[in-house]
N, CA and C atoms as a LAMMPS dump frame, in Angstrom:
ITEM: TIMESTEP
0
ITEM: NUMBER OF ATOMS
477
ITEM: BOX BOUNDS ff ff ff
-5.0000000000000000e+02 5.0000000000000000e+02
-5.0000000000000000e+02 5.0000000000000000e+02
-5.0000000000000000e+02 5.0000000000000000e+02
ITEM: ATOMS id mol type element x y z
1 1 1 N 18.153 0.213 -8.554
2 1 2 C 16.978 0.379 -8.01
3 1 3 C 17.56 -0.268 -6.649
4 2 1 N 16.753 0.153 -5.475
5 2 2 C 16.662 -0.562 -4.013
6 2 3 C 15.713 -0.631 -3.24
7 3 1 N 15.421 -1.214 -2.335
8 3 2 C 14.37 -0.874 -1.272
9 3 3 C 14.923 -0.798 0.089
10 4 1 N 14.276 0.229 0.846
11 4 2 C 14.403 0.027 2.142
12 4 3 C 13.816 0.378 3.395
13 5 1 N 13.979 0.383 4.415
14 5 2 C 13.034 0.946 5.417
15 5 3 C 13.054 2.529 5.102
16 6 1 N 11.768 3.038 5.495
17 6 2 C 11.805 4.415 4.978
18 6 3 C 12.282 5.089 6.019
19 7 1 N 12.561 6.534 6.156
20 7 2 C 12.832 7.388 6.959
21 7 3 C 11.801 8.55 7.009
22 8 1 N 11.375 9.669 7.972
23 8 2 C 10.764 10.807 7.975
24 8 3 C 10.87 11.538 7.022
25 9 1 N 12.378 11.692 6.662
26 9 2 C 12.816 12.467 5.259
27 9 3 C 12.095 12.055 4.101
28 10 1 N 11.694 10.967 4.012
29 10 2 C 10.863 10.693 2.808
30 10 3 C 9.561 10.726 2.285
31 11 1 N 8.774 11.437 3.799
32 11 2 C 7.375 11.648 3.77
33 11 3 C 7.47 12.749 2.394
34 12 1 N 7.914 13.504 2.138
35 12 2 C 7.44 14.674 1.15
36 12 3 C 7.291 13.706 -0.01
37 13 1 N 8.18 12.726 -0.417
38 13 2 C 8.292 12.08 -1.634
39 13 3 C 7.317 10.991 -1.664
40 14 1 N 6.933 10.613 -0.329
41 14 2 C 5.795 9.713 -0.019
42 14 3 C 4.35 10.175 -0.726
43 15 1 N 4.528 11.518 0.059
44 15 2 C 3.029 12.391 -0.336
45 15 3 C 3.058 12.59 -1.582
46 16 1 N 3.847 13.046 -2.114
47 16 2 C 3.693 13.308 -3.916
48 16 3 C 3.264 12.089 -4.603
49 17 1 N 3.75 10.852 -4.305
50 17 2 C 3.602 9.844 -5.119
51 17 3 C 1.93 9.756 -4.61
52 18 1 N 1.444 9.357 -3.578
53 18 2 C 0.119 9.202 -2.561
54 18 3 C -1.063 10.304 -3.483
55 19 1 N -0.279 11.486 -2.917
56 19 2 C -1.458 12.587 -3.458
57 19 3 C -1.718 12.446 -4.937
58 20 1 N -0.935 12.007 -5.985
59 20 2 C -0.859 11.986 -7.377
60 20 3 C -2.348 10.899 -7.452
61 21 1 N -2.019 9.551 -6.593
62 21 2 C -2.93 8.461 -6.833
63 21 3 C -4.579 9.176 -6.416
64 22 1 N -4.389 9.723 -5.388
65 22 2 C -5.597 10.477 -4.443
66 22 3 C -6.557 11.186 -5.831
67 23 1 N -5.706 12.05 -6.315
68 23 2 C -6.142 13.454 -7.437
69 23 3 C -6.674 12.613 -8.465
70 24 1 N -5.997 11.908 -9.004
71 24 2 C -6.117 11.426 -10.339
72 24 3 C -6.445 10.168 -10.885
73 25 1 N -6.898 9.399 -9.9
74 25 2 C -7.025 7.83 -9.927
75 25 3 C -8.013 7.341 -9.238
76 26 1 N -8.937 6.183 -9.672
77 26 2 C -9.905 5.763 -8.632
78 26 3 C -9.127 4.534 -7.954
79 27 1 N -7.784 4.484 -7.871
80 27 2 C -6.993 3.324 -7.161
81 27 3 C -7.269 3.251 -5.713
82 28 1 N -7.82 4.686 -5.144
83 28 2 C -7.944 4.742 -3.656
84 28 3 C -9.32 5.29 -3.851
85 29 1 N -9.952 5.207 -2.928
86 29 2 C -11.459 5.963 -2.887
87 29 3 C -11.341 7.187 -1.767
88 30 1 N -10.312 7.585 -1.42
89 30 2 C -10.044 8.773 -0.628
90 30 3 C -9.862 9.689 -1.38
91 31 1 N -10.559 10.992 -0.898
92 31 2 C -10.412 12.249 -1.774
93 31 3 C -9.56 13.362 -0.706
94 32 1 N -8.933 13.034 0.093
95 32 2 C -8.34 13.657 1.451
96 32 3 C -6.826 13.25 1.041
97 33 1 N -5.947 14.289 0.948
98 33 2 C -4.481 14.209 0.26
99 33 3 C -4.012 14.161 1.458
100 34 1 N -2.851 13.479 1.657
101 34 2 C -1.74 13.049 2.536
102 34 3 C -0.996 14.307 2.838
103 35 1 N -1.087 14.259 4.197
104 35 2 C -0.103 15.455 4.77
105 35 3 C 1.681 14.883 5.123
106 36 1 N 2.517 15.44 4.142
107 36 2 C 3.772 15.112 4.672
108 36 3 C 4.177 14.742 5.993
109 37 1 N 3.67 16.063 6.762
110 37 2 C 4.235 16.079 8.094
111 37 3 C 3.965 14.8 9.208
112 38 1 N 2.552 14.727 9.028
113 38 2 C 1.526 13.436 9.536
114 38 3 C 2.3 12.415 9.318
115 39 1 N 2.678 12.037 7.879
116 39 2 C 3.566 10.833 6.755
117 39 3 C 4.592 11.013 7.965
118 40 1 N 5.432 12.146 8.009
119 40 2 C 6.804 11.745 8.792
120 40 3 C 6.538 11.002 10.125
121 41 1 N 5.422 11.502 10.809
122 41 2 C 5.195 11.561 12.468
123 41 3 C 5.285 9.919 12.18
124 42 1 N 4.117 9.474 11.255
125 42 2 C 3.867 8.092 11.651
126 42 3 C 4.806 7.027 11.013
127 43 1 N 6.118 7.618 10.087
128 43 2 C 7.079 6.692 9.972
129 43 3 C 8.096 6.56 11.196
130 44 1 N 8.048 7.891 11.66
131 44 2 C 8.88 7.739 13.03
132 44 3 C 8.181 6.778 14.272
133 45 1 N 6.896 6.971 14.249
134 45 2 C 6.315 6.139 15.031
135 45 3 C 6.477 4.731 14.786
136 46 1 N 6.411 4.126 13.532
137 46 2 C 6.058 2.602 13.243
138 46 3 C 7.513 2.43 12.231
139 47 1 N 8.505 2.673 12.355
140 47 2 C 9.705 2.483 11.351
141 47 3 C 9.43 1.297 10.474
142 48 1 N 9.482 0.297 11.208
143 48 2 C 9.492 -0.989 10.303
144 48 3 C 8.519 -1.559 9.67
145 49 1 N 7.751 -0.446 9.522
146 49 2 C 6.286 -0.969 8.767
147 49 3 C 6.27 -0.042 7.367
148 50 1 N 7.035 0.772 7.137
149 50 2 C 7.425 1.633 5.925
150 50 3 C 8.82 1.222 5.052
151 51 1 N 8.581 1.028 3.93
152 51 2 C 9.55 0.6 2.956
153 51 3 C 9.526 1.698 1.995
154 52 1 N 10.693 2.052 1.106
155 52 2 C 10.831 3.069 0.043
156 52 3 C 11.547 2.38 -0.699
157 53 1 N 11.05 2.333 -2.211
158 53 2 C 11.945 2.166 -3.452
159 53 3 C 12.792 3.45 -3.959
160 54 1 N 13.667 3.15 -4.234
161 54 2 C 14.559 4.066 -4.875
162 54 3 C 15.218 4.002 -6.273
163 55 1 N 15.526 4.439 -7.041
164 55 2 C 16.278 4.643 -8.137
165 55 3 C 17.332 6.037 -8.253
166 56 1 N 18.246 5.372 -8.001
167 56 2 C 19.266 6.348 -8.008
168 56 3 C 19.108 7.645 -6.802
169 57 1 N 18.698 7.243 -5.856
170 57 2 C 18.434 7.678 -4.499
171 57 3 C 17.328 8.487 -4.558
172 58 1 N 16.457 8.461 -5.612
173 58 2 C 15.076 9.292 -5.451
174 58 3 C 13.946 8.267 -5.241
175 59 1 N 13.239 8.661 -4.32
176 59 2 C 11.733 7.514 -4.005
177 59 3 C 11.109 7.784 -4.941
178 60 1 N 10.682 6.515 -5.42
179 60 2 C 10.169 6.116 -6.481
180 60 3 C 8.533 5.672 -6.046
181 61 1 N 8.043 5.058 -5.261
182 61 2 C 7.222 4.023 -4.361
183 61 3 C 7.492 3.881 -3.209
184 62 1 N 6.686 3.358 -2.211
185 62 2 C 6.411 3.162 -1.089
186 62 3 C 5.52 1.924 -0.463
187 63 1 N 5.829 1.406 0.376
188 63 2 C 4.464 0.512 1.216
189 63 3 C 4.613 0.391 2.752
190 64 1 N 3.249 0.459 2.903
191 64 2 C 3.727 0.365 4.285
192 64 3 C 2.185 -0.676 4.936
193 65 1 N 1.928 -0.949 5.909
194 65 2 C 1.095 -1.705 6.503
195 65 3 C 0.71 -1.424 7.654
196 66 1 N -0.688 -1.859 8.392
197 66 2 C -0.639 -1.446 10.004
198 66 3 C -1.953 -2.58 10.25
199 67 1 N -2.443 -2.291 11.246
200 67 2 C -3.236 -3.664 11.853
201 67 3 C -4.774 -3.284 10.891
202 68 1 N -5.061 -4.573 10.641
203 68 2 C -6.145 -4.442 9.538
204 68 3 C -7.739 -3.727 10.249
205 69 1 N -7.622 -4.276 11.458
206 69 2 C -9.053 -3.414 12.232
207 69 3 C -8.463 -3.369 13.256
208 70 1 N -9.673 -2.422 14.351
209 70 2 C -8.84 -2.086 15.667
210 70 3 C -8.977 -3.227 16.681
211 71 1 N -8.572 -3.26 17.665
212 71 2 C -8.871 -4.083 18.683
213 71 3 C -7.662 -5.204 18.492
214 72 1 N -7.446 -5.918 19.727
215 72 2 C -6.41 -6.726 20.416
216 72 3 C -6.569 -8.438 19.071
217 73 1 N -8.233 -8.71 18.925
218 73 2 C -8.303 -9.618 18.63
219 73 3 C -7.758 -9.676 17.002
220 74 1 N -7.29 -8.714 16.085
221 74 2 C -6.85 -8.313 15
222 74 3 C -5.255 -8.121 14.911
223 75 1 N -4.738 -8.147 15.755
224 75 2 C -3.075 -7.972 16.374
225 75 3 C -2.558 -8.72 15.236
226 76 1 N -2.797 -9.568 14.693
227 76 2 C -1.924 -10.606 14.158
228 76 3 C -2.54 -10.663 12.249
229 77 1 N -3.285 -9.632 12.274
230 77 2 C -3.797 -9.398 10.729
231 77 3 C -3.722 -7.964 10.322
232 78 1 N -2.792 -7.803 9.244
233 78 2 C -2.555 -6.753 8.781
234 78 3 C -2.787 -5.967 6.999
235 79 1 N -3.176 -5.159 7.158
236 79 2 C -3.752 -4.607 5.643
237 79 3 C -2.128 -3.545 5.553
238 80 1 N -1.844 -3.585 4.098
239 80 2 C -1.188 -2.875 3.296
240 80 3 C -1.351 -2.253 2.54
241 81 1 N -0.216 -1.466 1.88
242 81 2 C -0.554 -0.358 0.838
243 81 3 C 0.815 -0.444 -0.04
244 82 1 N 0.682 0.049 -1.418
245 82 2 C 1.834 -0.091 -2.505
246 82 3 C 1.232 0.854 -3.239
247 83 1 N 2.272 1.744 -3.384
248 83 2 C 1.984 2.797 -4.948
249 83 3 C 3.299 2.953 -5.055
250 84 1 N 3.374 3.399 -6.557
251 84 2 C 4.471 3.723 -7.224
252 84 3 C 4.215 4.664 -8.1
253 85 1 N 5.339 5.389 -7.908
254 85 2 C 5.332 7.02 -9.298
255 85 3 C 5.06 6.184 -10.876
256 86 1 N 4.418 6.764 -11.479
257 86 2 C 3.816 6.324 -12.415
258 86 3 C 5.205 5.919 -13.645
259 87 1 N 6.174 6.583 -13.315
260 87 2 C 7.596 6.064 -14.058
261 87 3 C 8.548 4.752 -13.325
262 88 1 N 7.914 4.275 -12.752
263 88 2 C 8.52 3.081 -11.936
264 88 3 C 7.772 2.24 -12.149
265 89 1 N 6.492 1.966 -12.75
266 89 2 C 6.219 0.887 -12.836
267 89 3 C 6.528 -0.089 -13.929
268 90 1 N 5.79 -1.27 -13.736
269 90 2 C 6.613 -2.45 -14.51
270 90 3 C 8.143 -2.459 -14.401
271 91 1 N 8.541 -2.519 -13.343
272 91 2 C 10.309 -2.619 -13.208
273 91 3 C 10.395 -3.882 -12.332
274 92 1 N 9.507 -4.19 -11.24
275 92 2 C 9.37 -5.002 -10.565
276 92 3 C 9.624 -4.335 -9.348
277 93 1 N 9.452 -3.16 -8.797
278 93 2 C 9.748 -2.658 -8.043
279 93 3 C 8.437 -2.878 -6.803
280 94 1 N 6.951 -2.99 -7.37
281 94 2 C 6.047 -3.021 -6.585
282 94 3 C 6.342 -4.455 -5.813
283 95 1 N 6.5 -5.676 -6.396
284 95 2 C 6.825 -7.156 -6.496
285 95 3 C 7.765 -6.86 -4.572
286 96 1 N 8.875 -6.014 -5.052
287 96 2 C 10.019 -6.078 -4.067
288 96 3 C 9.58 -5.325 -2.877
289 97 1 N 9.125 -4.151 -3.221
290 97 2 C 8.362 -3.704 -1.921
291 97 3 C 7.349 -4.466 -1.162
292 98 1 N 6.403 -5.616 -2.04
293 98 2 C 5.541 -5.944 -1.085
294 98 3 C 6.37 -7.225 -0.429
295 99 1 N 7.637 -7.658 -0.818
296 99 2 C 8.331 -8.594 -0.433
297 99 3 C 8.951 -8.223 0.931
298 100 1 N 9.203 -7.142 0.984
299 100 2 C 9.905 -6.436 2.012
300 100 3 C 8.737 -6.008 3.241
301 101 1 N 7.692 -5.898 2.881
302 101 2 C 6.788 -5.42 3.894
303 101 3 C 6.195 -6.987 4.422
304 102 1 N 6.251 -8.182 3.186
305 102 2 C 5.74 -9.233 3.896
306 102 3 C 6.908 -9.497 4.994
307 103 1 N 8.034 -9.582 4.812
308 103 2 C 9.058 -10.221 5.749
309 103 3 C 8.981 -9.395 7.161
310 104 1 N 8.703 -8.086 6.931
311 104 2 C 8.914 -7.074 7.985
312 104 3 C 7.68 -7.513 8.905
313 105 1 N 6.481 -7.992 8.12
314 105 2 C 5.313 -8.155 9.025
315 105 3 C 5.245 -9.444 9.339
316 106 1 N 5.708 -10.554 9.159
317 106 2 C 5.971 -11.671 9.492
318 106 3 C 6.856 -11.424 10.772
319 107 1 N 7.885 -10.967 10.523
320 107 2 C 9.068 -11.006 11.511
321 107 3 C 8.471 -10.27 12.755
322 108 1 N 7.421 -9.489 12.91
323 108 2 C 6.709 -8.84 13.791
324 108 3 C 5.686 -9.601 14.754
325 109 1 N 5.407 -10.996 13.686
326 109 2 C 4.339 -11.659 14.316
327 109 3 C 3.226 -11.579 13.527
328 110 1 N 2.842 -11.307 12.256
329 110 2 C 1.538 -11.12 11.628
330 110 3 C 1.126 -12.545 11.042
331 111 1 N 0.337 -13.076 10.891
332 111 2 C 0.012 -13.687 10.328
333 111 3 C -0.441 -13.706 8.877
334 112 1 N -1.187 -12.838 8.752
335 112 2 C -1.671 -12.953 7.18
336 112 3 C -1.626 -11.095 6.818
337 113 1 N -1.555 -11.03 5.503
338 113 2 C -1.735 -9.665 4.986
339 113 3 C -3.165 -9.477 4.125
340 114 1 N -3.779 -8.326 4.079
341 114 2 C -4.831 -7.948 3.665
342 114 3 C -4.909 -6.757 2.534
343 115 1 N -5.433 -6.863 1.294
344 115 2 C -5.263 -5.918 0.473
345 115 3 C -6.684 -5.581 -0.138
346 116 1 N -6.898 -4.404 0.154
347 116 2 C -8.433 -3.984 -0.407
348 116 3 C -8.009 -3.244 -1.952
349 117 1 N -8.394 -4.042 -2.9
350 117 2 C -7.906 -3.311 -4.613
351 117 3 C -9.393 -2.897 -4.892
352 118 1 N -9.195 -1.752 -5.63
353 118 2 C -10.365 -0.69 -6.376
354 118 3 C -10.622 -1.805 -7.619
355 119 1 N -12.042 -1.961 -7.618
356 119 2 C -12.262 -2.685 -8.948
357 119 3 C -11.937 -1.961 -9.934
358 120 1 N -11.749 -0.539 -10.093
359 120 2 C -11.554 0.414 -10.959
360 120 3 C -9.659 0.413 -11.218
361 121 1 N -9.104 -0.314 -10.615
362 121 2 C -7.789 -0.678 -10.857
363 121 3 C -7.264 -1.681 -11.239
364 122 1 N -7.191 -1.848 -12.67
365 122 2 C -6.8 -3.135 -13.152
366 122 3 C -5.497 -3.769 -12.795
367 123 1 N -4.806 -2.717 -13.067
368 123 2 C -3.032 -2.871 -12.487
369 123 3 C -2.89 -3.516 -11.22
370 124 1 N -3.394 -3.243 -10.269
371 124 2 C -3.47 -3.617 -8.91
372 124 3 C -4.456 -5.042 -8.894
373 125 1 N -5.501 -5.136 -9.52
374 125 2 C -5.954 -6.821 -9.671
375 125 3 C -4.85 -7.755 -10.195
376 126 1 N -4.251 -7.128 -11.096
377 126 2 C -3.103 -8.161 -11.829
378 126 3 C -2.245 -8.456 -10.896
379 127 1 N -1.522 -7.603 -10.248
380 127 2 C -0.438 -7.322 -9.27
381 127 3 C -0.912 -8.477 -8.305
382 128 1 N -2.093 -8.418 -7.484
383 128 2 C -2.408 -9.49 -6.626
384 128 3 C -2.624 -11.042 -6.984
385 129 1 N -3.148 -11.14 -8.249
386 129 2 C -3.141 -12.373 -9.018
387 129 3 C -1.608 -12.73 -8.886
388 130 1 N -0.458 -12.069 -9.413
389 130 2 C 0.743 -12.699 -9.468
390 130 3 C 1.561 -12.789 -8.175
391 131 1 N 0.823 -12.12 -7.126
392 131 2 C 1.891 -12.119 -6.192
393 131 3 C 1.488 -13.404 -4.843
394 132 1 N 0.721 -14.184 -5.458
395 132 2 C 0.231 -15.133 -4.447
396 132 3 C -0.942 -14.596 -3.523
397 133 1 N -1.472 -13.749 -3.919
398 133 2 C -2.971 -13.363 -2.975
399 133 3 C -4.113 -14.102 -3.599
400 134 1 N -4.877 -14.412 -2.235
401 134 2 C -6.26 -15.027 -2.464
402 134 3 C -7.249 -13.911 -2.504
403 135 1 N -8.014 -14.119 -3.909
404 135 2 C -9.697 -13.065 -3.843
405 135 3 C -10.301 -13.753 -2.807
406 136 1 N -10.628 -13.042 -1.732
407 136 2 C -11.72 -13.335 -0.624
408 136 3 C -13.009 -13.175 -0.952
409 137 1 N -13.273 -11.922 -1.448
410 137 2 C -14.735 -11.29 -1.673
411 137 3 C -14.446 -10.147 -2.831
412 138 1 N -15.599 -9.732 -3.239
413 138 2 C -15.878 -8.576 -4.344
414 138 3 C -16.888 -7.874 -3.608
415 139 1 N -16.685 -7.065 -2.825
416 139 2 C -17.698 -5.961 -2.374
417 139 3 C -18.671 -4.954 -3.222
418 140 1 N -19.47 -5.438 -3.884
419 140 2 C -20.099 -4.278 -4.821
420 140 3 C -20.264 -2.899 -4.629
421 141 1 N -19.934 -2.182 -5.329
422 141 2 C -20.209 -0.646 -5.428
423 141 3 C -20.149 -0.429 -3.454
424 142 1 N -19.113 -0.572 -3.01
425 142 2 C -18.86 -0.063 -1.64
426 142 3 C -18.329 1.179 -1.978
427 143 1 N -17.026 1.806 -2.655
428 143 2 C -16.971 2.709 -2.557
429 143 3 C -17.592 3.833 -3.785
430 144 1 N -17.162 5.125 -3.683
431 144 2 C -17.85 6.169 -4.568
432 144 3 C -16.673 7.287 -4.382
433 145 1 N -16.378 7.427 -5.762
434 145 2 C -15.26 8.802 -6.089
435 145 3 C -15.737 9.279 -7.337
436 146 1 N -15.658 10.365 -7.602
437 146 2 C -15.662 11.164 -9.04
438 146 3 C -17.113 10.451 -9.843
439 147 1 N -17.989 10.636 -9.268
440 147 2 C -19.292 10.233 -9.42
441 147 3 C -19.778 8.732 -9.92
442 148 1 N -18.918 7.906 -9.494
443 148 2 C -18.846 6.71 -10.029
444 148 3 C -18.923 5.414 -8.495
445 149 1 N -19.971 4.387 -8.792
446 149 2 C -19.605 3.355 -7.831
447 149 3 C -18.339 2.729 -8.107
448 150 1 N -17.707 2.12 -7.465
449 150 2 C -16.779 1.308 -7.181
450 150 3 C -16.89 0.092 -6.406
451 151 1 N -16.314 -0.98 -6.86
452 151 2 C -16.174 -2.301 -6.299
453 151 3 C -14.964 -2.234 -5.437
454 152 1 N -15.112 -2.993 -4.297
455 152 2 C -13.925 -3.43 -3.734
456 152 3 C -13.24 -5.008 -3.675
457 153 1 N -11.998 -5.276 -4.172
458 153 2 C -11.894 -6.139 -4.236
459 153 3 C -10.76 -6.881 -2.727
460 154 1 N -11.049 -7.769 -1.886
461 154 2 C -10.745 -8.109 -0.903
462 154 3 C -9.598 -9.183 -0.904
463 155 1 N -8.426 -8.96 -0.827
464 155 2 C -7.546 -10.141 -1.08
465 155 3 C -6.408 -10.406 0.23
466 156 1 N -6.213 -11.611 0.75
467 156 2 C -5.614 -12.188 1.706
468 156 3 C -4.735 -12.954 1.258
469 157 1 N -3.542 -12.56 1.843
470 157 2 C -2.2 -13.637 1.832
471 157 3 C -1.663 -14.002 3.605
472 158 1 N -1.868 -15.724 3.479
473 158 2 C -1.199 -16.21 4.903
474 158 3 C 0.255 -15.833 4.747
475 159 1 N 0.826 -15.471 5.811
476 159 2 C 2.588 -15.217 6.027
477 159 3 C 2.827 -16.244 6.554
């Protein structure tokens, strides 16, 4: 297993992983699936902000980050995403991806990382507790998906 910077050619594999999570889980509040071509363009535009985890050259997970909110005042605060294929979980790949984007964000001048985790994602909540993030707030019933109200847990880590 290895972690490397993503390339545009990884976009279809990233879309497969992300879209399964969008369709089948409450880990993300969106219902709009990701387009591989749009992901490829984003990776080309911001190549240092995307990493993939591979096992035997097959993409099994990804991480990315972007500015937390719009405007120059937020230029040093980043929000990130980490997702793994089902078969890639519990192997240390999520932690390896997070470490890679923490380093990249810090090198870019980021001061802190934020993660918004669905309250319906117990694995994501446990992951944040293990990786040094501080729970800042729980926003009750801020998301809705599959006829359920879902809390958002907001985490932060200073870099």
